PQR file of N, CA, C, O and H, with PARSE charges and radii, in Angstrom:
ATOM      1  N   UNK A   1     -62.901  55.352  85.357 -0.4000 1.5000
ATOM      2  CA  UNK A   1     -64.286  55.048  85.121 -0.0000 2.0000
ATOM      3  C   UNK A   1     -65.122  56.221  85.632  0.5500 1.7000
ATOM      4  O   UNK A   1     -64.949  56.665  86.767 -0.5500 1.4000
ATOM      5  N   UNK A   2     -66.013  56.710  84.802 -0.4000 1.5000
ATOM      6  CA  UNK A   2     -66.861  57.842  85.161 -0.0000 2.0000
ATOM      7  C   UNK A   2     -67.973  57.381  86.105  0.5500 1.7000
ATOM      8  O   UNK A   2     -68.557  56.314  85.914 -0.5500 1.4000
ATOM      9  H   UNK A   2     -66.153  56.349  83.880  0.4000 1.0000
ATOM     10  N   UNK A   3     -68.256  58.188  87.117 -0.4000 1.5000
ATOM     11  CA  UNK A   3     -69.333  57.796  88.030 -0.0000 2.0000
ATOM     12  C   UNK A   3     -70.680  57.817  87.306  0.5500 1.7000
ATOM     13  O   UNK A   3     -70.980  58.751  86.562 -0.5500 1.4000
ATOM     14  H   UNK A   3     -67.782  59.055  87.272  0.4000 1.0000
ATOM     15  N   UNK A   4     -71.471  56.798  87.527 -0.4000 1.5000
ATOM     16  CA  UNK A   4     -72.781  56.742  86.875 -0.0000 2.0000
ATOM     17  C   UNK A   4     -73.807  57.453  87.752  0.5500 1.7000
ATOM     18  O   UNK A   4     -73.776  57.343  88.978 -0.5500 1.4000
ATOM     19  H   UNK A   4     -71.228  56.040  88.132  0.4000 1.0000
ATOM     20  N   UNK A   5     -74.699  58.171  87.117 -0.4000 1.5000
ATOM     21  CA  UNK A   5     -75.749  58.872  87.858 -0.0000 2.0000
ATOM     22  C   UNK A   5     -77.096  58.323  87.406  0.5500 1.7000
ATOM     23  O   UNK A   5     -77.248  57.834  86.287 -0.5500 1.4000
ATOM     24  H   UNK A   5     -74.724  58.260  86.121  0.4000 1.0000
ATOM     25  N   UNK A   6     -78.055  58.415  88.295 -0.4000 1.5000
ATOM     26  CA  UNK A   6     -79.385  57.925  87.976 -0.0000 2.0000
ATOM     27  C   UNK A   6     -80.137  58.956  87.139  0.5500 1.7000
ATOM     28  O   UNK A   6     -79.695  60.094  86.983 -0.5500 1.4000
ATOM     29  H   UNK A   6     -77.932  58.812  89.205  0.4000 1.0000
ATOM     30  N   UNK A   7     -81.271  58.540  86.610 -0.4000 1.5000
ATOM     31  CA  UNK A   7     -82.078  59.453  85.805 -0.0000 2.0000
ATOM     32  C   UNK A   7     -82.600  60.611  86.645  0.5500 1.7000
ATOM     33  O   UNK A   7     -82.689  61.736  86.153 -0.5500 1.4000
ATOM     34  H   UNK A   7     -81.631  57.615  86.737  0.4000 1.0000
ATOM     35  N   UNK A   8     -82.945  60.355  87.896 -0.4000 1.5000
ATOM     36  CA  UNK A   8     -83.417  61.428  88.781 -0.0000 2.0000
ATOM     37  C   UNK A   8     -82.333  62.477  88.997  0.5500 1.7000
ATOM     38  O   UNK A   8     -82.607  63.677  88.966 -0.5500 1.4000
ATOM     39  H   UNK A   8     -82.873  59.441  88.295  0.4000 1.0000
ATOM     40  N   UNK A   9     -81.105  62.021  89.215 -0.4000 1.5000
ATOM     41  CA  UNK A   9     -80.002  62.967  89.405 -0.0000 2.0000
ATOM     42  C   UNK A   9     -79.730  63.747  88.128  0.5500 1.7000
ATOM     43  O   UNK A   9     -79.420  64.937  88.181 -0.5500 1.4000
ATOM     44  H   UNK A   9     -80.883  61.046  89.240  0.4000 1.0000
ATOM     45  N   UNK A  10     -79.843  63.091  86.988 -0.4000 1.5000
ATOM     46  CA  UNK A  10     -79.647  63.782  85.710 -0.0000 2.0000
ATOM     47  C   UNK A  10     -80.728  64.840  85.500  0.5500 1.7000
ATOM     48  O   UNK A  10     -80.452  65.931  85.001 -0.5500 1.4000
ATOM     49  H   UNK A  10     -80.095  62.124  86.945  0.4000 1.0000
ATOM     50  N   UNK A  11     -81.956  64.509  85.886 -0.4000 1.5000
ATOM     51  CA  UNK A  11     -83.042  65.479  85.778 -0.0000 2.0000
ATOM     52  C   UNK A  11     -82.804  66.669  86.699  0.5500 1.7000
ATOM     53  O   UNK A  11     -83.042  67.814  86.316 -0.5500 1.4000
ATOM     54  H   UNK A  11     -82.180  63.623  86.292  0.4000 1.0000
ATOM     55  N   UNK A  12     -82.330  66.395  87.921 -0.4000 1.5000
ATOM     56  CA  UNK A  12     -82.015  67.478  88.859 -0.0000 2.0000
ATOM     57  C   UNK A  12     -80.949  68.416  88.289  0.5500 1.7000
ATOM     58  O   UNK A  12     -81.076  69.636  88.383 -0.5500 1.4000
ATOM     59  H   UNK A  12     -82.136  65.465  88.232  0.4000 1.0000
ATOM     60  N   UNK A  13     -79.905  67.843  87.702 -0.4000 1.5000
ATOM     61  CA  UNK A  13     -78.836  68.649  87.112 -0.0000 2.0000
ATOM     62  C   UNK A  13     -79.350  69.481  85.944  0.5500 1.7000
ATOM     63  O   UNK A  13     -78.974  70.643  85.791 -0.5500 1.4000
ATOM     64  H   UNK A  13     -79.802  66.852  87.626  0.4000 1.0000
ATOM     65  N   UNK A  14     -80.205  68.891  85.124 -0.4000 1.5000
ATOM     66  CA  UNK A  14     -80.761  69.623  83.979 -0.0000 2.0000
ATOM     67  C   UNK A  14     -81.617  70.790  84.448  0.5500 1.7000
ATOM     68  O   UNK A  14     -81.541  71.882  83.885 -0.5500 1.4000
ATOM     69  H   UNK A  14     -80.511  67.947  85.248  0.4000 1.0000
ATOM     70  N   UNK A  15     -82.432  70.569  85.476 -0.4000 1.5000
ATOM     71  CA  UNK A  15     -83.252  71.658  86.007 -0.0000 2.0000
ATOM     72  C   UNK A  15     -82.399  72.758  86.622  0.5500 1.7000
ATOM     73  O   UNK A  15     -82.708  73.939  86.465 -0.5500 1.4000
ATOM     74  H   UNK A  15     -82.494  69.682  85.933  0.4000 1.0000
ATOM     75  N   UNK A  16     -81.326  72.386  87.322 -0.4000 1.5000
ATOM     76  CA  UNK A  16     -80.433  73.394  87.912 -0.0000 2.0000
ATOM     77  C   UNK A  16     -79.744  74.216  86.828  0.5500 1.7000
ATOM     78  O   UNK A  16     -79.533  75.418  86.992 -0.5500 1.4000
ATOM     79  H   UNK A  16     -81.074  71.427  87.449  0.4000 1.0000
ATOM     80  N   UNK A  17     -79.392  73.558  85.710 -0.4000 1.5000
ATOM     81  CA  UNK A  17     -78.783  74.300  84.595 -0.0000 2.0000
ATOM     82  C   UNK A  17     -79.749  75.328  84.026  0.5500 1.7000
ATOM     83  O   UNK A  17     -79.345  76.414  83.609 -0.5500 1.4000
ATOM     84  H   UNK A  17     -79.564  72.582  85.576  0.4000 1.0000
ATOM     85  N   UNK A  18     -81.040  74.970  84.016 -0.4000 1.5000
ATOM     86  CA  UNK A  18     -82.053  75.883  83.479 -0.0000 2.0000
ATOM     87  C   UNK A  18     -82.508  76.916  84.495  0.5500 1.7000
ATOM     88  O   UNK A  18     -83.242  77.843  84.151 -0.5500 1.4000
ATOM     89  H   UNK A  18     -81.367  74.088  84.355  0.4000 1.0000
ATOM     90  N   UNK A  19     -82.078  76.766  85.757 -0.4000 1.5000
ATOM     91  CA  UNK A  19     -82.401  77.745  86.775 -0.0000 2.0000
ATOM     92  C   UNK A  19     -83.675  77.453  87.557  0.5500 1.7000
ATOM     93  O   UNK A  19     -84.259  78.353  88.161 -0.5500 1.4000
ATOM     94  H   UNK A  19     -81.482  76.013  86.037  0.4000 1.0000
ATOM     95  N   UNK A  20     -84.102  76.203  87.546 -0.4000 1.5000
ATOM     96  CA  UNK A  20     -85.324  75.826  88.275 -0.0000 2.0000
ATOM     97  C   UNK A  20     -84.991  74.915  89.441  0.5500 1.7000
ATOM     98  O   UNK A  20     -84.026  74.153  89.401 -0.5500 1.4000
ATOM     99  H   UNK A  20     -83.628  75.471  87.055  0.4000 1.0000
ATOM    100  N   UNK A  21     -85.810  75.008  90.483 -0.4000 1.5000
ATOM    101  CA  UNK A  21     -85.741  74.061  91.584 -0.0000 2.0000
ATOM    102  C   UNK A  21     -86.761  72.964  91.338  0.5500 1.7000
ATOM    103  O   UNK A  21     -87.826  73.216  90.774 -0.5500 1.4000
ATOM    104  H   UNK A  21     -86.595  75.628  90.515  0.4000 1.0000
ATOM    105  N   UNK A  22     -86.440  71.754  91.756 -0.4000 1.5000
ATOM    106  CA  UNK A  22     -87.383  70.661  91.591 -0.0000 2.0000
ATOM    107  C   UNK A  22     -88.335  70.668  92.784  0.5500 1.7000
ATOM    108  O   UNK A  22     -88.015  70.163  93.860 -0.5500 1.4000
ATOM    109  H   UNK A  22     -85.575  71.549  92.214  0.4000 1.0000
ATOM    110  N   UNK A  23     -89.525  71.260  92.565 -0.4000 1.5000
ATOM    111  CA  UNK A  23     -90.511  71.415  93.628 -0.0000 2.0000
ATOM    112  C   UNK A  23     -91.858  70.956  93.085  0.5500 1.7000
ATOM    113  O   UNK A  23     -92.244  71.325  91.976 -0.5500 1.4000
ATOM    114  H   UNK A  23     -89.785  71.671  91.691  0.4000 1.0000
ATOM    115  N   UNK A  24     -92.561  70.164  93.854 -0.4000 1.5000
ATOM    116  CA  UNK A  24     -93.907  69.738  93.502 -0.0000 2.0000
ATOM    117  C   UNK A  24     -94.827  70.107  94.653  0.5500 1.7000
ATOM    118  O   UNK A  24     -94.750  69.535  95.740 -0.5500 1.4000
ATOM    119  H   UNK A  24     -92.247  69.864  94.755  0.4000 1.0000
ATOM    120  N   UNK A  25     -95.697  71.072  94.393 -0.4000 1.5000
ATOM    121  CA  UNK A  25     -96.632  71.534  95.422 -0.0000 2.0000
ATOM    122  C   UNK A  25     -97.949  70.793  95.236  0.5500 1.7000
ATOM    123  O   UNK A  25     -98.620  70.963  94.218 -0.5500 1.4000
ATOM    124  H   UNK A  25     -95.760  71.537  93.510  0.4000 1.0000
ATOM    125  N   UNK A  26     -98.319  69.977  96.208 -0.4000 1.5000
ATOM    126  CA  UNK A  26     -99.584  69.247  96.157 -0.0000 2.0000
ATOM    127  C   UNK A  26    -100.489  69.763  97.253  0.5500 1.7000
ATOM    128  O   UNK A  26    -100.471  69.273  98.381 -0.5500 1.4000
ATOM    129  H   UNK A  26     -97.774  69.839  97.035  0.4000 1.0000
ATOM    130  N   UNK A  27    -101.255  70.729  96.914 -0.4000 1.5000
ATOM    131  CA  UNK A  27    -102.164  71.286  97.901 -0.0000 2.0000
ATOM    132  C   UNK A  27    -103.229  72.124  97.224  0.5500 1.7000
ATOM    133  O   UNK A  27    -103.057  72.579  96.094 -0.5500 1.4000
ATOM    134  H   UNK A  27    -101.270  71.127  95.997  0.4000 1.0000
ATOM    135  N   UNK A  28    -104.331  72.321  97.928 -0.4000 1.5000
ATOM    136  CA  UNK A  28    -105.409  73.151  97.425 -0.0000 2.0000
ATOM    137  C   UNK A  28    -105.611  74.313  98.375  0.5500 1.7000
ATOM    138  O   UNK A  28    -105.572  74.153  99.595 -0.5500 1.4000
ATOM    139  H   UNK A  28    -104.471  71.950  98.846  0.4000 1.0000
ATOM    140  N   UNK A  29    -105.824  75.468  97.807 -0.4000 1.5000
ATOM    141  CA  UNK A  29    -106.179  76.608  98.643 -0.0000 2.0000
ATOM    142  C   UNK A  29    -107.634  76.457  99.074  0.5500 1.7000
ATOM    143  O   UNK A  29    -108.336  75.572  98.586 -0.5500 1.4000
ATOM    144  H   UNK A  29    -105.855  75.598  96.816  0.4000 1.0000
ATOM    145  N   UNK A  30    -108.074  77.285  99.953 -0.4000 1.5000
ATOM    146  CA  UNK A  30    -109.465  77.231 100.421 -0.0000 2.0000
ATOM    147  C   UNK A  30    -110.426  77.451  99.260  0.5500 1.7000
ATOM    148  O   UNK A  30    -111.442  76.766  99.141 -0.5500 1.4000
ATOM    149  H   UNK A  30    -107.504  78.004 100.349  0.4000 1.0000
ATOM    150  N   UNK A  31    -110.097  78.408  98.412 -0.4000 1.5000
ATOM    151  CA  UNK A  31    -110.962  78.691  97.269 -0.0000 2.0000
ATOM    152  C   UNK A  31    -110.988  77.523  96.282  0.5500 1.7000
ATOM    153  O   UNK A  31    -112.052  77.175  95.769 -0.5500 1.4000
ATOM    154  H   UNK A  31    -109.272  78.965  98.508  0.4000 1.0000
ATOM    155  N   UNK A  32    -109.841  76.918  96.013 -0.4000 1.5000
ATOM    156  CA  UNK A  32    -109.794  75.778  95.098 -0.0000 2.0000
ATOM    157  C   UNK A  32    -110.575  74.597  95.653  0.5500 1.7000
ATOM    158  O   UNK A  32    -111.262  73.898  94.908 -0.5500 1.4000
ATOM    159  H   UNK A  32    -108.977  77.200  96.429  0.4000 1.0000
ATOM    160  N   UNK A  33    -110.474  74.376  96.942 -0.4000 1.5000
ATOM    161  CA  UNK A  33    -111.218  73.296  97.575 -0.0000 2.0000
ATOM    162  C   UNK A  33    -112.722  73.542  97.468  0.5500 1.7000
ATOM    163  O   UNK A  33    -113.480  72.619  97.171 -0.5500 1.4000
ATOM    164  H   UNK A  33    -109.916  74.944  97.547  0.4000 1.0000
ATOM    165  N   UNK A  34    -113.156  74.775  97.706 -0.4000 1.5000
ATOM    166  CA  UNK A  34    -114.566  75.121  97.565 -0.0000 2.0000
ATOM    167  C   UNK A  34    -115.029  74.953  96.123  0.5500 1.7000
ATOM    168  O   UNK A  34    -116.100  74.397  95.879 -0.5500 1.4000
ATOM    169  H   UNK A  34    -112.540  75.525  97.948  0.4000 1.0000
ATOM    170  N   UNK A  35    -114.234  75.429  95.164 -0.4000 1.5000
ATOM    171  CA  UNK A  35    -114.619  75.347  93.764 -0.0000 2.0000
ATOM    172  C   UNK A  35    -114.745  73.896  93.309  0.5500 1.7000
ATOM    173  O   UNK A  35    -115.673  73.554  92.576 -0.5500 1.4000
ATOM    174  H   UNK A  35    -113.365  75.882  95.363  0.4000 1.0000
ATOM    175  N   UNK A  36    -113.823  73.050  93.735 -0.4000 1.5000
ATOM    176  CA  UNK A  36    -113.888  71.634  93.375 -0.0000 2.0000
ATOM    177  C   UNK A  36    -115.137  70.986  93.957  0.5500 1.7000
ATOM    178  O   UNK A  36    -115.837  70.257  93.255 -0.5500 1.4000
ATOM    179  H   UNK A  36    -113.069  73.329  94.330  0.4000 1.0000
ATOM    180  N   UNK A  37    -115.423  71.239  95.221 -0.4000 1.5000
ATOM    181  CA  UNK A  37    -116.614  70.679  95.851 -0.0000 2.0000
ATOM    182  C   UNK A  37    -117.891  71.180  95.199  0.5500 1.7000
ATOM    183  O   UNK A  37    -118.837  70.412  95.021 -0.5500 1.4000
ATOM    184  H   UNK A  37    -114.854  71.831  95.791  0.4000 1.0000
ATOM    185  N   UNK A  38    -117.929  72.454  94.843 -0.4000 1.5000
ATOM    186  CA  UNK A  38    -119.107  73.033  94.213 -0.0000 2.0000
ATOM    187  C   UNK A  38    -119.375  72.398  92.853  0.5500 1.7000
ATOM    188  O   UNK A  38    -120.526  72.112  92.524 -0.5500 1.4000
ATOM    189  H   UNK A  38    -117.161  73.077  94.988  0.4000 1.0000
ATOM    190  N   UNK A  39    -118.332  72.174  92.060 -0.4000 1.5000
ATOM    191  CA  UNK A  39    -118.534  71.562  90.744 -0.0000 2.0000
ATOM    192  C   UNK A  39    -118.975  70.113  90.874  0.5500 1.7000
ATOM    193  O   UNK A  39    -119.784  69.645  90.073 -0.5500 1.4000
ATOM    194  H   UNK A  39    -117.396  72.407  92.327  0.4000 1.0000
ATOM    195  N   UNK A  40    -118.470  69.402  91.852 -0.4000 1.5000
ATOM    196  CA  UNK A  40    -118.904  68.012  92.050 -0.0000 2.0000
ATOM    197  C   UNK A  40    -120.376  67.958  92.410  0.5500 1.7000
ATOM    198  O   UNK A  40    -121.108  67.118  91.885 -0.5500 1.4000
ATOM    199  H   UNK A  40    -117.813  69.782  92.504  0.4000 1.0000
ATOM    200  N   UNK A  41    -120.827  68.838  93.298 -0.4000 1.5000
ATOM    201  CA  UNK A  41    -122.234  68.856  93.688 -0.0000 2.0000
ATOM    202  C   UNK A  41    -123.100  69.251  92.495  0.5500 1.7000
ATOM    203  O   UNK A  41    -124.175  68.683  92.299 -0.5500 1.4000
ATOM    204  H   UNK A  41    -120.233  69.519  93.725  0.4000 1.0000
ATOM    205  N   UNK A  42    -122.649  70.210  91.701 -0.4000 1.5000
ATOM    206  CA  UNK A  42    -123.426  70.651  90.549 -0.0000 2.0000
ATOM    207  C   UNK A  42    -123.608  69.520  89.536  0.5500 1.7000
ATOM    208  O   UNK A  42    -124.681  69.386  88.949 -0.5500 1.4000
ATOM    209  H   UNK A  42    -121.776  70.672  91.860  0.4000 1.0000
ATOM    210  N   UNK A  43    -122.577  68.712  89.329 -0.4000 1.5000
ATOM    211  CA  UNK A  43    -122.677  67.593  88.396 -0.0000 2.0000
ATOM    212  C   UNK A  43    -123.664  66.558  88.910  0.5500 1.7000
ATOM    213  O   UNK A  43    -124.484  66.056  88.142 -0.5500 1.4000
ATOM    214  H   UNK A  43    -121.705  68.821  89.806  0.4000 1.0000
ATOM    215  N   UNK A  44    -123.601  66.232  90.185 -0.4000 1.5000
ATOM    216  CA  UNK A  44    -124.521  65.244  90.750 -0.0000 2.0000
ATOM    217  C   UNK A  44    -125.964  65.713  90.676  0.5500 1.7000
ATOM    218  O   UNK A  44    -126.852  64.920  90.362 -0.5500 1.4000
ATOM    219  H   UNK A  44    -122.934  66.639  90.809  0.4000 1.0000
ATOM    220  N   UNK A  45    -126.215  66.982  90.957 -0.4000 1.5000
ATOM    221  CA  UNK A  45    -127.571  67.519  90.903 -0.0000 2.0000
ATOM    222  C   UNK A  45    -128.090  67.489  89.473  0.5500 1.7000
ATOM    223  O   UNK A  45    -129.247  67.132  89.250 -0.5500 1.4000
ATOM    224  H   UNK A  45    -125.493  67.626  91.212  0.4000 1.0000
ATOM    225  N   UNK A  46    -127.271  67.851  88.510 -0.4000 1.5000
ATOM    226  CA  UNK A  46    -127.738  67.851  87.119 -0.0000 2.0000
ATOM    227  C   UNK A  46    -128.025  66.434  86.628  0.5500 1.7000
ATOM    228  O   UNK A  46    -128.981  66.230  85.880 -0.5500 1.4000
ATOM    229  H   UNK A  46    -126.331  68.140  88.691  0.4000 1.0000
ATOM    230  N   UNK A  47    -127.226  65.458  87.030 -0.4000 1.5000
ATOM    231  CA  UNK A  47    -127.502  64.081  86.617 -0.0000 2.0000
ATOM    232  C   UNK A  47    -128.818  63.581  87.191  0.5500 1.7000
ATOM    233  O   UNK A  47    -129.607  62.957  86.481 -0.5500 1.4000
ATOM    234  H   UNK A  47    -126.449  65.623  87.638  0.4000 1.0000
ATOM    235  N   UNK A  48    -129.063  63.850  88.473 -0.4000 1.5000
ATOM    236  CA  UNK A  48    -130.302  63.356  89.070 -0.0000 2.0000
ATOM    237  C   UNK A  48    -131.518  64.043  88.479  0.5500 1.7000
ATOM    238  O   UNK A  48    -132.548  63.396  88.290 -0.5500 1.4000
ATOM    239  H   UNK A  48    -128.422  64.357  89.050  0.4000 1.0000
ATOM    240  N   UNK A  49    -131.434  65.331  88.180 -0.4000 1.5000
ATOM    241  CA  UNK A  49    -132.587  66.017  87.590 -0.0000 2.0000
ATOM    242  C   UNK A  49    -132.835  65.529  86.161  0.5500 1.7000
ATOM    243  O   UNK A  49    -133.987  65.353  85.766 -0.5500 1.4000
ATOM    244  H   UNK A  49    -130.598  65.857  88.334  0.4000 1.0000
ATOM    245  N   UNK A  50    -131.792  65.311  85.397 -0.4000 1.5000
ATOM    246  CA  UNK A  50    -131.971  64.827  84.032 -0.0000 2.0000
ATOM    247  C   UNK A  50    -132.453  63.381  84.005  0.5500 1.7000
ATOM    248  O   UNK A  50    -133.193  62.995  83.101 -0.5500 1.4000
ATOM    249  H   UNK A  50    -130.856  65.453  85.718  0.4000 1.0000
ATOM    250  N   UNK A  51    -132.047  62.587  84.972 -0.4000 1.5000
ATOM    251  CA  UNK A  51    -132.510  61.202  85.048 -0.0000 2.0000
ATOM    252  C   UNK A  51    -134.010  61.168  85.300  0.5500 1.7000
ATOM    253  O   UNK A  51    -134.728  60.393  84.668 -0.5500 1.4000
ATOM    254  H   UNK A  51    -131.445  62.901  85.706  0.4000 1.0000
ATOM    255  N   UNK A  52    -134.493  62.009  86.223 -0.4000 1.5000
ATOM    256  CA  UNK A  52    -135.925  62.077  86.497 -0.0000 2.0000
ATOM    257  C   UNK A  52    -136.707  62.558  85.298  0.5500 1.7000
ATOM    258  O   UNK A  52    -137.776  62.020  85.009 -0.5500 1.4000
ATOM    259  H   UNK A  52    -133.910  62.639  86.736  0.4000 1.0000
ATOM    260  N   UNK A  53    -136.210  63.550  84.594 -0.4000 1.5000
ATOM    261  CA  UNK A  53    -136.870  64.054  83.391 -0.0000 2.0000
ATOM    262  C   UNK A  53    -136.935  62.967  82.320  0.5500 1.7000
ATOM    263  O   UNK A  53    -137.969  62.782  81.680 -0.5500 1.4000
ATOM    264  H   UNK A  53    -135.341  63.986  84.828  0.4000 1.0000
ATOM    265  N   UNK A  54    -135.826  62.249  82.128 -0.4000 1.5000
ATOM    266  CA  UNK A  54    -135.822  61.173  81.137 -0.0000 2.0000
ATOM    267  C   UNK A  54    -136.761  60.046  81.504  0.5500 1.7000
ATOM    268  O   UNK A  54    -137.394  59.455  80.629 -0.5500 1.4000
ATOM    269  H   UNK A  54    -134.985  62.400  82.648  0.4000 1.0000
ATOM    270  N   UNK A  55    -136.861  59.743  82.773 -0.4000 1.5000
ATOM    271  CA  UNK A  55    -137.751  58.677  83.223 -0.0000 2.0000
ATOM    272  C   UNK A  55    -139.210  59.059  83.009  0.5500 1.7000
ATOM    273  O   UNK A  55    -140.028  58.209  82.656 -0.5500 1.4000
ATOM    274  H   UNK A  55    -136.347  60.223  83.484  0.4000 1.0000
ATOM    275  N   UNK A  56    -139.541  60.324  83.219 -0.4000 1.5000
ATOM    276  CA  UNK A  56    -140.925  60.772  83.031 -0.0000 2.0000
ATOM    277  C   UNK A  56    -141.300  60.886  81.562  0.5500 1.7000
ATOM    278  O   UNK A  56    -142.428  60.554  81.196 -0.5500 1.4000
ATOM    279  H   UNK A  56    -138.877  61.014  83.506  0.4000 1.0000
ATOM    280  N   UNK A  57    -140.400  61.338  80.719 -0.4000 1.5000
ATOM    281  CA  UNK A  57    -140.753  61.600  79.322 -0.0000 2.0000
ATOM    282  C   UNK A  57    -140.408  60.454  78.380  0.5500 1.7000
ATOM    283  O   UNK A  57    -141.111  60.239  77.393 -0.5500 1.4000
ATOM    284  H   UNK A  57    -139.484  61.607  81.016  0.4000 1.0000
ATOM    285  N   UNK A  58    -139.358  59.729  78.659 -0.4000 1.5000
ATOM    286  CA  UNK A  58    -138.948  58.702  77.710 -0.0000 2.0000
ATOM    287  C   UNK A  58    -139.021  57.288  78.238  0.5500 1.7000
ATOM    288  O   UNK A  58    -138.996  56.335  77.459 -0.5500 1.4000
ATOM    289  H   UNK A  58    -138.786  59.904  79.460  0.4000 1.0000
ATOM    290  N   UNK A  59    -139.110  57.135  79.532 -0.4000 1.5000
ATOM    291  CA  UNK A  59    -139.214  55.811  80.109 -0.0000 2.0000
ATOM    292  C   UNK A  59    -137.856  55.194  80.393  0.5500 1.7000
ATOM    293  O   UNK A  59    -136.819  55.856  80.352 -0.5500 1.4000
ATOM    294  H   UNK A  59    -139.130  57.909  80.165  0.4000 1.0000
ATOM    295  N   UNK A  60    -137.905  53.894  80.683 -0.4000 1.5000
ATOM    296  CA  UNK A  60    -136.695  53.183  81.096 -0.0000 2.0000
ATOM    297  C   UNK A  60    -135.658  53.108  79.983  0.5500 1.7000
ATOM    298  O   UNK A  60    -134.460  53.156  80.261 -0.5500 1.4000
ATOM    299  H   UNK A  60    -138.748  53.356  80.717  0.4000 1.0000
ATOM    300  N   UNK A  61    -136.083  52.993  78.745 -0.4000 1.5000
ATOM    301  CA  UNK A  61    -135.126  52.882  77.637 -0.0000 2.0000
ATOM    302  C   UNK A  61    -134.250  54.125  77.534  0.5500 1.7000
ATOM    303  O   UNK A  61    -133.040  54.023  77.331 -0.5500 1.4000
ATOM    304  H   UNK A  61    -137.056  52.954  78.518  0.4000 1.0000
ATOM    305  N   UNK A  62    -134.853  55.282  77.672 -0.4000 1.5000
ATOM    306  CA  UNK A  62    -134.094  56.531  77.583 -0.0000 2.0000
ATOM    307  C   UNK A  62    -133.092  56.617  78.726  0.5500 1.7000
ATOM    308  O   UNK A  62    -131.951  57.030  78.521 -0.5500 1.4000
ATOM    309  H   UNK A  62    -135.836  55.366  77.837  0.4000 1.0000
ATOM    310  N   UNK A  63    -133.514  56.228  79.936 -0.4000 1.5000
ATOM    311  CA  UNK A  63    -132.616  56.287  81.084 -0.0000 2.0000
ATOM    312  C   UNK A  63    -131.464  55.310  80.933  0.5500 1.7000
ATOM    313  O   UNK A  63    -130.325  55.635  81.267 -0.5500 1.4000
ATOM    314  H   UNK A  63    -134.441  55.892  80.102  0.4000 1.0000
ATOM    315  N   UNK A  64    -131.749  54.121  80.435 -0.4000 1.5000
ATOM    316  CA  UNK A  64    -130.668  53.153  80.214 -0.0000 2.0000
ATOM    317  C   UNK A  64    -129.714  53.630  79.127  0.5500 1.7000
ATOM    318  O   UNK A  64    -128.504  53.431  79.229 -0.5500 1.4000
ATOM    319  H   UNK A  64    -132.674  53.857  80.163  0.4000 1.0000
ATOM    320  N   UNK A  65    -130.260  54.262  78.082 -0.4000 1.5000
ATOM    321  CA  UNK A  65    -129.422  54.824  77.023 -0.0000 2.0000
ATOM    322  C   UNK A  65    -128.540  55.941  77.576  0.5500 1.7000
ATOM    323  O   UNK A  65    -127.370  56.053  77.210 -0.5500 1.4000
ATOM    324  H   UNK A  65    -131.243  54.423  78.000  0.4000 1.0000
ATOM    325  N   UNK A  66    -129.106  56.768  78.462 -0.4000 1.5000
ATOM    326  CA  UNK A  66    -128.364  57.865  79.073 -0.0000 2.0000
ATOM    327  C   UNK A  66    -127.218  57.318  79.931  0.5500 1.7000
ATOM    328  O   UNK A  66    -126.094  57.813  79.851 -0.5500 1.4000
ATOM    329  H   UNK A  66    -130.056  56.677  78.760  0.4000 1.0000
ATOM    330  N   UNK A  67    -127.499  56.308  80.743 -0.4000 1.5000
ATOM    331  CA  UNK A  67    -126.464  55.718  81.593 -0.0000 2.0000
ATOM    332  C   UNK A  67    -125.405  55.054  80.738  0.5500 1.7000
ATOM    333  O   UNK A  67    -124.216  55.155  81.042 -0.5500 1.4000
ATOM    334  H   UNK A  67    -128.412  55.906  80.808  0.4000 1.0000
ATOM    335  N   UNK A  68    -125.811  54.376  79.674 -0.4000 1.5000
ATOM    336  CA  UNK A  68    -124.848  53.729  78.775 -0.0000 2.0000
ATOM    337  C   UNK A  68    -123.954  54.769  78.094  0.5500 1.7000
ATOM    338  O   UNK A  68    -122.756  54.543  77.921 -0.5500 1.4000
ATOM    339  H   UNK A  68    -126.777  54.294  79.427  0.4000 1.0000
ATOM    340  N   UNK A  69    -124.541  55.916  77.705 -0.4000 1.5000
ATOM    341  CA  UNK A  69    -123.740  56.946  77.037 -0.0000 2.0000
ATOM    342  C   UNK A  69    -122.716  57.561  77.997  0.5500 1.7000
ATOM    343  O   UNK A  69    -121.646  57.989  77.566 -0.5500 1.4000
ATOM    344  H   UNK A  69    -125.514  56.100  77.846  0.4000 1.0000
ATOM    345  N   UNK A  70    -123.037  57.608  79.292 -0.4000 1.5000
ATOM    346  CA  UNK A  70    -122.075  58.115  80.277 -0.0000 2.0000
ATOM    347  C   UNK A  70    -120.909  57.177  80.469  0.5500 1.7000
ATOM    348  O   UNK A  70    -119.781  57.616  80.690 -0.5500 1.4000
ATOM    349  H   UNK A  70    -123.907  57.260  79.642  0.4000 1.0000
ATOM    350  N   UNK A  71    -121.175  55.882  80.386 -0.4000 1.5000
ATOM    351  CA  UNK A  71    -120.115  54.910  80.638 -0.0000 2.0000
ATOM    352  C   UNK A  71    -119.217  54.693  79.424  0.5500 1.7000
ATOM    353  O   UNK A  71    -118.136  54.119  79.558 -0.5500 1.4000
ATOM    354  H   UNK A  71    -122.091  55.525  80.206  0.4000 1.0000
ATOM    355  N   UNK A  72    -119.636  55.135  78.257 -0.4000 1.5000
ATOM    356  CA  UNK A  72    -118.831  54.937  77.040 -0.0000 2.0000
ATOM    357  C   UNK A  72    -117.807  56.014  76.842  0.5500 1.7000
ATOM    358  O   UNK A  72    -117.058  55.982  75.865 -0.5500 1.4000
ATOM    359  H   UNK A  72    -120.514  55.601  78.148  0.4000 1.0000
TER
END
């Protein structure tokens, strides 16, 4: 009877045949962390400025339409 191997072991063997190590790097460099934080702040600032502009020029209907379009 042939020994049965799991799917994870089969994947490991396939990667070794192709010459790769099974490595998953989960980390951010300092620059990546800064870039991610900067883009998040930029998105929040643009939403708040556009919400105020819509409220002044179009009223509550425009703002509700804008929020609805974001959620869709």
